[in-house]
C-alpha positions, 0 to 999 in steps of 0.5 A: 500500500502507498503511504504518505507521512505527515509531520508537524510541530507547533511553534517556531520555538520548537526545534526544526528537528522535530519534523525529521524525528517524526518522519524517522519514527514513521518510516520503520513503522511503514516498513513493518506494516509493508507500506511503500512511502511515496511522499512526506508532508510537513508543516513547520511552526503550524498550530494544530488548532486549525487546518488553515495556514498549513499548506502541506496539510492541504496538499496532502488532502488534495492528493488523497482525494486524487487517489495518489496514496492509500494510507496517511501515516503520522506519529499521533492523531494530534499531529493532523489536528487538535480541533475536534471538528477538523479531525472528524472532517478529515476522517470523513474525507479519508473514508470518502477517498478510500484512504486509511488513517494510521498512527504509530501510537494507535495503529489504524484510526477508527471512529472511537479514536476520532471521538476520544482522542479528538475530544482529549486534544480539544480539551488540551488546547482549552486547558492550555489557553487557560493556563497561559492566561492565568500565567500572564495574569500573574505576570501583570500582578507582579508589575511586569508586562504580559506581552506586546510593546507600546510605542515609547518603550522597550524590554530591559535586557535580561529582565523578562517583562520589564520595560524601560522608556525610549526617550527619543520616542517619548519626546514624540509622545509628549509632542503629540499630546501637547499639539493635540491639546493646543487644538491641532487635529489628529490628521494634522499631527499625523501629516506633520510627522510624516512630512518630517519623516518621523518613524511610526509605531508600526507600518510605514506612516502615521495615520489619524487612527494611530493617534486617536484610536478606538475608545472601546478597544482602548488602542490609540496613542492618546487613549493608552493609560500606560503613558500616564503610569497605569498598565491595563491588561486583558482589555481584548481577547483573541478568538479564531474564526473557524471559517478562515482560521484568522484570529479576531480580537473581541473586547472583554467586559470592563470588569475583566480588565486588570489594572496595575500602577506603573509610575516608572513608565509615565511619559506625561503627567496625569493632568495632561492625559486627562485633558486629552481624554476630555477633548477626545471624548468630545469626538463621537464614535460612529455606531458599528451598524452605521459604519457597516451600512454602505451609504453610497453605491460604491462605498468601500469599493473605491481605491486610489490609483496612486497608492491603492488606499481607499477613498473617502468623502471630502465634502459636498459642492453644489449638492454633489459629493466629492471624494479624495484618497484616504491616505492623502487625507489621513497621513499626507503620504499619497501624492493624489490629493485631487478631489473627484465627483462621486456622482460622475464615477458612479455614472461611469461604472453603471454605464460600463455595466450596461455594456458588459452585463448578461450573456448567461450562456457564454459565462456557463460555457466559460466556467465549464472550460475553465474548470476542466482545464484547471483539473487537467493541469493540476492532475499533470503536476500532481502525477509528476510530483508523485512519480518524483516522490516515489523515486526519492522514497526508493532511493532513501530506502536503499540508502537507509538499508546500506547504512543500517547494513554497515552499522549492523556489520553486514556490509564491510567498510570498504563496500560501504565506502563505495556504495554510501557516497553513490546512494547519497549522491543519487538521493541528493539528485532526486531531492533537487529534481523534486524541488525543481518541480512546480508545486500543485496549483491551488485548485479553485473550481467555480461551483455551480452555486457560486456561478448562479449567485453571480448570474443572479447579481447580473440580472438584478443589476441589468434590470435596474440599469434597464429601467433607469431606477435608482439603486436600492438595497437589493441592487446595491448588494448585487453590485457588491457581489459583482464588483470587487474594486473600483480604482480611480486613477490620478488625472490632471486638474480639469481632466476626467480620471480613468476608472478601472473595475475589477470583478469578483470573477476575475479574482477567482480565475485571474485577470488574464482570462478576461479581456480588458475593455475601455468604454466611454463613461458619463458624457464621454469624459470618463474612461472605464476599464473593466475586468471580470465583468463579462465572459470571455469571447476568445478560446471558447 
């Protein structure tokens, strides 16, 4: 039976040898069971709490479904995943593909192992998180930092958890508080710092949000109480989105916050800090629901063609809305400071959609052609790698047998001196050959349900455009399902900008598959380049 070995270790604090040790444990076990190892897959410094962010795991599953091996062999079940739902899904996938799961610790995996060991692994993760949080809480009670570094501080060498003030950054902090209390806006301060080339806390530029922050989350330079000599910990917690594997911060109840006086870390006095909070409190926070509800047809879709940042409303002139680059407004880091009329850009986009919407049959034909070609290309690459991995596995077995023969005294030293270098060179040649092969492509097929959703969005927009109606909630949603970005390219004063549109279908299959077209916009002034909005007309 063809077997694939999978190994994983959790963090970059662990030795990279952990993977080699796991593989070395699995190989003789495979020999004892009569398996032929045709591939080795390993994810280094990858958490077992999620299957996301583990490319070799994803490749392992893809090749299993393609029938490239019969067994997945690993040291223990928790190497595959510590998440109960993920390990159960893996077992179902393996059963569907006709692939066995085998571990050195437990042998062939059954439903009982999935239920018991999967639950134990999940409880282990939960318990570990509680112990880590408890330990961090103790660190804070001891008057030390529990992690993270605020601007203006650095860790003290040889004293874990101790911080000291960086005087060069402290000068900037005192300046920001002073200028803010003198009446300057956060945008003005950020722009001034960027103009002077002052390095920001993180990223490449200062922004207004860096200074004012968010009151509920407690981030932002003006809101950080450590500058007044008080350390606050546990304001937020991190949770993992099961759909994407990304960590998302959630605000904890104020009763769970842990505060500790740290007068040695004060950079501004309490009066200055309180005065800044009073002025900051005059600025109302926009409700979350209002922030998430698109006010305009293209809200959240507009991009600056000069720097790639978003665009925001500047003002209204003669009952018309003008927009400008957010980076220019917030940080003065973009050269595109011109304001553009939003109504003209919306009209140009709608005019472009009039020319490109429809052709349901052509889109359906394109999707079938695309899916078939991607599957064919993926199968070719997978087969090439499988053959190379099989040859490498055979060479590694030959080398291991010769080496063990020499160690056990079966092969004389003279013979081993002749054979081992040759086998080692052959193994190195095959390793280089495998490394030179392309990785299996990320196989993204367009599901019929996604295609139907795309076509339904087209039909809603087509009806709205045809009837000349205003864009309501349904048609706005349809447009957002169809369009990914609308980029406004810089133009000289008095001339209309070029607007380019990228559709979601282009993002799925790549821009090369859709020919770019230019269309006259409102009054023939705006030019719109659209990608991913129409089906291809070539090669079908």
